[in-house]
C-alpha positions as CSV (number, residue, x, y, z in Angstrom):
1,M,109.8,112.1,114.8
2,E,110.6,108.6,115.7
3,E,107.8,106.3,116.8
4,D,107.4,102.9,118.3
5,K,109.4,100.4,116.4
6,G,107.0,97.5,117.1
7,P,106.0,95.3,114.2
8,V,103.1,96.4,112.0
9,R,101.0,93.8,110.3
10,V,100.2,94.5,106.7
11,T,98.8,92.5,103.8
12,I,100.3,92.9,100.3
13,F,98.8,90.9,97.4
14,G,97.1,88.5,99.8
15,E,100.2,87.8,101.9
16,E,100.5,89.0,105.4
17,Y,103.7,90.6,106.6
18,S,105.1,91.8,109.9
19,I,107.1,94.9,109.3
20,R,109.2,96.9,111.7
21,S,109.5,100.6,110.9
22,D,110.5,103.7,112.8
23,K,107.9,105.7,110.8
24,G,104.9,104.5,112.7
25,E,102.0,102.3,112.0
26,E,99.9,104.7,109.9
27,Y,102.8,105.5,107.6
28,T,103.8,101.9,107.2
29,V,100.3,100.8,106.5
30,A,99.9,103.5,103.9
31,C,103.1,102.4,102.2
32,A,102.0,98.8,102.1
33,Q,98.6,99.8,100.7
34,H,100.3,101.7,97.9
35,V,102.5,98.8,97.1
36,D,99.5,96.4,97.2
37,E,97.4,98.7,94.9
38,L,100.2,98.8,92.3
39,I,100.8,95.1,92.4
40,Q,97.0,94.5,92.1
41,E,96.9,96.9,89.2
42,A,99.8,95.1,87.4
43,H,98.1,91.8,88.1
44,V,94.6,92.8,86.8
45,R,95.2,95.6,84.2
46,A,98.4,94.3,82.8
47,K,97.2,90.8,83.1
48,V,100.3,89.5,84.8
49,P,99.4,86.3,86.5
50,E,102.7,85.6,88.3
51,P,102.8,87.5,91.7
52,H,106.6,88.1,91.5
53,K,106.3,89.6,88.0
54,A,103.5,91.9,89.2
55,A,105.6,92.9,92.1
56,I,108.5,93.7,89.8
57,L,106.3,95.9,87.6
58,A,105.0,97.7,90.7
59,A,108.6,98.2,91.9
60,M,109.4,99.7,88.5
61,Q,106.4,102.0,88.7
62,I,107.3,103.1,92.2
63,T,110.9,103.7,91.1
64,D,109.7,105.8,88.1
65,Q,107.5,107.9,90.4
66,M,110.5,108.5,92.7
67,F,112.8,109.4,89.9
68,R,110.3,111.8,88.4
69,T,109.6,113.4,91.7
70,R,113.4,113.7,92.4
71,A,114.0,115.3,89.0
72,A,111.2,117.8,89.5
73,S,112.5,118.7,93.0
74,Q,116.0,119.2,91.7
75,S,114.7,121.3,88.8
76,Q,112.7,123.5,91.2
77,A,115.7,123.8,93.5
78,R,117.9,125.0,90.6
79,M,115.2,127.5,89.5
80,L,114.9,128.9,93.1
81,S,118.7,129.1,93.4
82,E,119.0,131.0,90.2
83,R,116.2,133.3,91.2
84,L,117.8,133.9,94.6
85,A,121.1,134.7,93.0
86,G,119.4,137.2,90.8
87,L,117.6,138.8,93.8
88,R,120.9,139.0,95.7
89,A,122.6,140.7,92.7
90,R,119.8,143.3,92.6
91,V,120.0,143.9,96.3
92,D,123.8,144.2,96.2
93,A,123.5,146.6,93.2
94,A,120.8,148.7,95.1
95,L,123.0,148.8,98.2
96,G,126.0,149.7,96.2
97,Q,124.1,152.6,94.5
98,S,122.8,153.8,97.9
99,A,126.4,153.8,99.3
100,A,127.7,155.7,96.3
101,V,125.0,158.3,96.6
102,A,125.8,158.6,100.4
103,V,129.5,159.1,99.6
104,E,128.6,161.8,97.0
105,Q,126.4,163.6,99.5
106,G,129.1,163.5,102.1
107,S,127.1,161.5,104.6
108,L,129.4,158.5,104.2
109,T,133.2,158.3,103.7
110,P,134.7,155.6,101.5
111,E,136.9,153.1,103.2
112,D,140.6,153.2,102.5
Protein backbone atom coordinates (compact mmCIF):
# COMPACT_ATOMS: atom_id res chain seq x y z
CA MET A 1 0.00 0.00 0.00
CA GLU A 2 1.50 3.27 -1.09
CA GLU A 3 1.08 6.24 1.23
CA ASP A 4 1.68 9.96 1.04
CA LYS A 5 5.16 10.71 -0.25
CA GLY A 6 5.54 13.91 1.75
CA PRO A 7 8.75 14.45 3.67
CA VAL A 8 9.09 12.92 7.12
CA ARG A 9 11.30 14.67 9.70
CA VAL A 10 13.55 12.28 11.62
CA THR A 11 16.53 12.70 13.93
CA ILE A 12 19.50 10.36 13.62
CA PHE A 13 22.48 10.78 15.94
CA GLY A 14 21.44 14.33 16.80
CA GLU A 15 21.03 15.44 13.19
CA GLU A 16 17.63 16.21 11.73
CA TYR A 17 16.77 14.86 8.28
CA SER A 18 13.82 15.27 5.95
CA ILE A 19 13.15 11.96 4.22
CA ARG A 20 10.71 11.17 1.44
CA SER A 21 9.35 7.65 1.45
CA ASP A 22 6.41 5.83 -0.06
CA LYS A 23 6.28 3.62 3.05
CA GLY A 24 4.56 6.18 5.23
CA GLU A 25 5.57 8.23 8.23
CA GLU A 26 5.29 5.53 10.91
CA TYR A 27 7.50 3.09 9.00
CA THR A 28 10.04 5.77 8.07
CA VAL A 29 10.29 6.97 11.69
CA ALA A 30 10.70 3.36 12.90
CA CYS A 31 13.54 2.80 10.40
CA ALA A 32 15.24 6.03 11.46
CA GLN A 33 14.89 5.09 15.14
CA HIS A 34 16.49 1.71 14.46
CA VAL A 35 19.42 3.34 12.67
CA ASP A 36 19.77 5.92 15.43
CA GLU A 37 19.77 3.22 18.14
CA LEU A 38 22.50 1.26 16.38
CA ILE A 39 24.64 4.35 15.81
CA GLN A 40 24.20 5.37 19.47
CA GLU A 41 25.11 1.84 20.54
CA ALA A 42 28.28 1.89 18.40
CA HIS A 43 29.14 5.32 19.77
CA VAL A 44 28.61 4.47 23.44
CA ARG A 45 29.29 0.73 23.81
CA ALA A 46 32.02 0.41 21.19
CA LYS A 47 33.41 3.79 22.25
CA VAL A 48 33.58 5.10 18.69
CA PRO A 49 33.74 8.89 18.99
CA GLU A 50 33.58 9.75 15.28
CA PRO A 51 29.97 9.87 14.03
CA HIS A 52 30.83 8.60 10.56
CA LYS A 53 32.64 5.56 12.00
CA ALA A 54 29.70 4.83 14.31
CA ALA A 55 27.39 5.09 11.28
CA ILE A 56 29.56 2.64 9.34
CA LEU A 57 29.50 0.15 12.23
CA ALA A 58 25.72 0.51 12.42
CA ALA A 59 25.46 -0.04 8.65
CA MET A 60 27.57 -3.18 8.99
CA GLN A 61 25.33 -4.47 11.78
CA ILE A 62 22.17 -3.74 9.77
CA THR A 63 23.67 -5.50 6.75
CA ASP A 64 24.62 -8.50 8.88
CA GLN A 65 21.05 -8.69 10.22
CA MET A 66 19.68 -8.52 6.68
CA PHE A 67 22.05 -11.23 5.37
CA ARG A 68 21.21 -13.55 8.29
CA THR A 69 17.48 -13.00 7.80
CA ARG A 70 17.78 -13.60 4.06
CA ALA A 71 19.78 -16.81 4.60
CA ALA A 72 17.24 -18.09 7.14
CA SER A 73 14.38 -17.27 4.78
CA GLN A 74 16.08 -19.04 1.86
CA SER A 75 16.82 -22.07 4.04
CA GLN A 76 13.22 -22.24 5.17
CA ALA A 77 11.98 -21.88 1.57
CA ARG A 78 14.24 -24.78 0.48
CA MET A 79 13.01 -26.91 3.36
CA LEU A 80 9.38 -26.19 2.54
CA SER A 81 9.99 -26.88 -1.14
CA GLU A 82 11.56 -30.25 -0.34
CA ARG A 83 8.70 -31.12 1.97
CA LEU A 84 6.15 -30.13 -0.65
CA ALA A 85 7.92 -32.28 -3.25
CA GLY A 86 7.78 -35.22 -0.85
CA LEU A 87 4.08 -34.67 -0.21
CA ARG A 88 3.39 -34.42 -3.94
CA ALA A 89 5.22 -37.69 -4.52
CA ARG A 90 3.14 -39.38 -1.80
CA VAL A 91 -0.12 -38.01 -3.24
CA ASP A 92 0.88 -39.08 -6.75
CA ALA A 93 1.77 -42.55 -5.47
CA ALA A 94 -1.51 -42.81 -3.59
CA LEU A 95 -3.48 -41.68 -6.63
CA GLY A 96 -1.56 -44.11 -8.82
CA GLN A 97 -2.35 -46.99 -6.46
CA SER A 98 -6.01 -45.97 -6.38
CA ALA A 99 -6.14 -45.92 -10.17
CA ALA A 100 -4.44 -49.33 -10.39
CA VAL A 101 -6.94 -50.83 -7.93
CA ALA A 102 -9.84 -49.32 -9.89
CA VAL A 103 -8.49 -50.83 -13.15
CA GLU A 104 -8.14 -54.24 -11.46
CA GLN A 105 -11.71 -54.04 -10.20
CA GLY A 106 -12.95 -53.08 -13.64
CA SER A 107 -14.38 -49.75 -12.59
CA LEU A 108 -11.76 -47.89 -14.61
CA THR A 109 -10.27 -48.75 -17.98
CA PRO A 110 -6.65 -47.89 -18.75
CA GLU A 111 -6.02 -45.27 -21.38
CA ASP A 112 -4.52 -46.45 -24.65
